[in-house]
N, C-alpha and C positions, 0 to 999 in steps of 0.2 A: 086813569091809572091802568096800566096793563098788567095782566096776570102772567107769571112765569109758567111755561109749559115744559114738562120733561119730554123732550123730543125723542129720546131713545125709547122711553116707555110708549109714547104715542106711535112711533114707527113699528114697534113690536106688536102693538094692538092692531094696527092697520094690516100688517103682514099676516097675523093670525086670522083676521076677518077675511082676507083674500083667500087664505088656505082653507078656512072653514067653508067659505062659499064654493070652493072648487069641489070638495068632497068627491074624489075619483073622477073629476072632469078635467079636461084640458083648458087652459087659458091661452089665448093667442095674443102676443104682444108684437110690436114693431120695434126693431133695433134702431136707436137714434144716436149711436156713437160708433167709434171706430176701434175701440179698445180690444175687440175680439177679431179684428181683421187679420188674416184674409178669410177665416172660416165663416164669420158672421159679419156682413157688411151693412153699412148704413141703409136703412129701408127694408132690410130682410124681415120677414115675418117668421116668428118662432112659436112653437107650442111648448107649454110648460105643464108638467104633471106634478101634483103635490107630492112631496117627499119628506120623510123624516131625516134629520141629520145622520142618524146611525146607518141609514141605507145608502149614503153617498160613498162613492169610490173615488180615489184620487184620479183626476182627469175628467170627471163629470163636469158638464157645464151647468151652472146653477144660476138662478135668479134670486136676488135678495132685495128686501125693502130697506134702503139706506137713505137717511135724511129725507124721507118723504118721496123718494124716487126709486124706480127699479134699477138694479145693477145686475148685469149678466156677465159673469166671469167664470174662469175655470177653477174648480175646487182643487186645492192642494192637500190640505190636511185639517184635522180637527184637533184642537188643543183646549186646555183649560187655563183660566187665570187663577191667581192666588185665592180668590173667593169660590173656586170650583165651578165657575160659570163656563158653560160650553161656548167655544169660539171657533169660527170657521176661518181658515186662511185661504184666500183666493188671490187670483191675479189674472188680468187680461192678457191674452196671447200677444197683443201688440204693445204691452207695457214693459217698462224696464225695471220695475220694482213691484214687490208684493203690496197688496192692499193692507191697510191696518186690520187687525183681527176684528171680525164681525160677529156679534152674538148670534148663537144658533136660532134664537126665536125670531130672527129677521129673515130666515130662509123661507122663500115662497115655494120653490120647487126646482126640479131638474128639467133642463131643456131636452126634449125628446125628438124634436123635428124642426128642420129648417124648410120652409115652404119652397124657396128657390131650389130647384132640382129635386124637390120632394125627398130630401135626405133625412133618414131616420137615424138618430144617434143612439137609440136603445136596442138596435138589432141589425143584423146583417152587415153590409159593407159600410154603412154609416158608423156603426159601433166600432168596427175595426179601424176605420179612418180616425175616429176620435181617440182611440187608445194609442194609435201610432203617433198622432200629433202630440199627445201628452208625453210619450217617451222622448220625442224630439225636443220639446220644451224643457223637460226634466234634465236632459243633458245640457241644455243651455244654462239652466239654473246652476248646475254643478260647475260649469265653466266660469260663470259670473262670480262664484264664491272664491275662485282663484285670484280674482282682481277686486276684492272687497274694497269699497270706497273708504278712505280714511275720514275720520270726523272732520268736517269743515271742507272736504273736497267737493268742489262744485260740479266738476265735469265727470262724465262716465268715461273710463279709459277707452282708448281707441280700439284695442282688441275686442272689448265687449260690444262696442257699437258695430264693428264689422261682423261679429258673430250674430248679432240681432238681425242685421240685414240679410245675411246668408240664410239663417233659419226662416225668416219671413218669406223669402223668395222660394226656398225649398218647400215650405208649407203651401204656398200659393200654387206651385206646380202640382204637388200631390193632390190638393183639393180639387184642382181643375180636372185632372185625369179621373179621379174617383167620381166626381159629379157627372162627367160624361158617361162613365161606365154605369153609374146608378140609373141615369135616364135611359140608357140603352137597354138595361135589364128590365125596366118597367114597361117598355113598349111591347 
């Protein structure tokens, strides 16, 4: 006979254990998806610092423990549900829709560094890049709202798909130039 396990509670406990183990130390993880492309690519190594939900700013890149795995996406806003539980709204840069709201106790921390090109997201040119990318994506979110999918609609409207491609390639160009400048400044 198998025992039922409350996975949301288990995930929250795992996330808390990871954060408690960090205690002002960085944790390094390897990106194994493409949802934050082009900023974070498959195989990139990232540093995460423990962070409280109240310290987050829209546009920060955060890592969460969701369904027993790490999820790294861009933080959009904090909300509450009817039971007054704190929820985080996130979305991958290369995703076409928001993630379902995630409980705040699943927050592991904020991404502060990408090892490739030694880009720091919490200061200097890396911070400015991250803020600029968030403004770019925020405008895309507003554009998407103009073409809200109807219930039952299966396909994303063509103007939204085109906008996603344009924003993706603009972001890739901006990231490439900033990464070169960041490397040049560090030499």
